[in-house]
C-alpha positions as CSV (number, residue, x, y, z in Angstrom):
1,M,89.8,71.6,42.6
2,S,90.5,75.1,43.7
3,A,90.6,76.1,47.3
4,E,88.0,79.0,47.3
5,L,86.8,80.5,50.5
6,P,83.1,80.2,51.0
7,E,81.0,83.4,50.8
8,P,80.2,84.8,54.3
9,S,76.5,84.3,55.0
10,I,76.4,87.6,57.0
11,P,77.0,90.9,55.2
12,D,79.8,93.1,56.5
13,E,77.4,95.9,57.5
14,A,75.3,93.5,59.6
15,W,78.5,92.1,61.2
16,E,79.8,95.5,62.1
17,E,76.4,96.5,63.6
18,F,76.4,93.3,65.7
19,Q,79.9,94.1,67.0
20,R,79.0,97.7,67.9
21,E,75.8,96.5,69.7
22,S,77.6,93.8,71.6
23,E,80.2,96.2,72.9
24,G,77.7,98.8,74.0
25,P,74.7,98.5,76.3
26,A,74.3,94.7,76.0
27,R,77.8,94.2,77.5
28,L,77.1,96.6,80.3
29,A,73.8,94.9,81.2
30,A,75.3,91.4,81.2
31,P,75.7,89.8,84.6
32,K,79.3,89.6,85.9
33,E,80.7,86.2,86.7
34,P,82.5,86.3,90.1
35,S,86.2,85.5,90.0
36,A,87.5,82.2,91.3
37,R,89.0,83.9,94.3
38,A,85.6,85.5,95.1
39,R,83.9,82.1,94.8
40,M,86.6,80.6,97.1
41,V,86.1,83.3,99.7
42,T,82.3,83.0,99.6
43,E,82.6,79.2,100.2
44,R,85.0,79.7,103.1
45,L,82.8,82.3,104.7
46,R,79.8,80.0,104.3
47,L,81.7,77.1,105.9
48,E,82.7,79.4,108.8
49,D,79.1,80.6,109.3
50,E,78.0,77.0,109.5
51,A,80.8,76.1,112.0
52,A,79.9,79.1,114.1
53,A,76.2,78.2,114.1
54,R,77.1,74.6,115.1
55,R,79.2,76.0,118.0
56,Q,76.5,78.3,119.2
57,R,73.6,75.8,119.1
58,R,71.6,75.4,122.3
59,P,70.0,72.1,123.5
60,R,66.4,71.6,122.5
61,G,63.9,73.3,124.7
62,W,65.9,76.5,125.3
63,G,64.3,78.4,122.5
64,R,65.8,79.6,119.2
65,K,68.8,81.8,119.0
66,A,69.3,84.3,116.2
67,A,71.3,83.2,113.2
68,V,75.0,83.4,113.8
69,R,77.4,84.8,111.3
70,A,81.1,84.3,111.4
71,E,82.8,87.6,110.7
72,P,86.1,87.5,108.9
73,E,89.0,89.3,110.5
74,A,88.9,92.9,109.3
75,W,92.1,93.5,107.5
76,R,91.5,97.3,107.4
77,A,90.3,97.6,110.9
78,W,92.4,98.7,113.8
79,P,93.9,95.5,115.3
80,S,92.6,94.9,118.8
81,R,96.1,94.5,120.3
82,Q,97.0,98.0,119.2
83,R,93.7,99.3,120.5
84,Q,94.4,97.7,123.9
85,A,98.0,99.2,123.9
86,R,96.6,102.6,123.1
87,R,94.1,102.3,126.0
88,R,96.9,101.2,128.4
89,R,99.0,104.1,127.3
90,A,96.1,106.5,128.0
91,W,95.6,105.1,131.4
92,G,99.3,105.3,132.1
93,V,99.3,109.0,131.2
94,F,96.2,109.5,133.4
95,W,98.0,107.9,136.4
96,V,101.2,110.0,135.8
97,V,99.1,113.2,135.9
98,V,97.3,112.0,139.1
99,T,100.7,111.2,140.7
100,V,102.1,114.6,139.8
101,V,99.1,116.4,141.3
102,V,99.2,114.3,144.5
103,L,103.0,115.0,144.8
104,L,102.4,118.7,144.3
105,L,99.7,118.6,147.0
106,V,101.9,116.8,149.5
107,M,105.0,119.0,148.9
108,N,103.3,122.4,148.8
109,P,99.5,122.2,149.4
110,E,98.9,126.0,149.7
111,R,100.4,126.9,146.3
112,T,99.0,123.8,144.6
113,L,95.5,124.5,145.8
114,S,95.7,128.1,144.6
115,W,96.5,126.8,141.1
116,L,93.6,124.3,141.2
117,V,91.0,126.8,142.4
């Protein structure tokens, strides 16, 4: 008994052509399977949508409300606290300018009015 390898049933040229074709357009046209993380995020967002819809439901007889979507917190968006702090800072600057103008008017109205006009 000799341990001979069986003859390949596919010729080398056909095998090489198959490999070339599988790496080319066929691979590019194949659908992409989402990653496990993408599937988990999709499931979490679906559950959040359902929970938001349950919270927003109206009693019967009030009409239908549009579908509710739970939006995830935008990790690239400007956080709302910083936006509020910026708005407060702008209002603070505004009131400082108003105070300075009022003080100038009180201390020397003739000269201040000549600047403003």
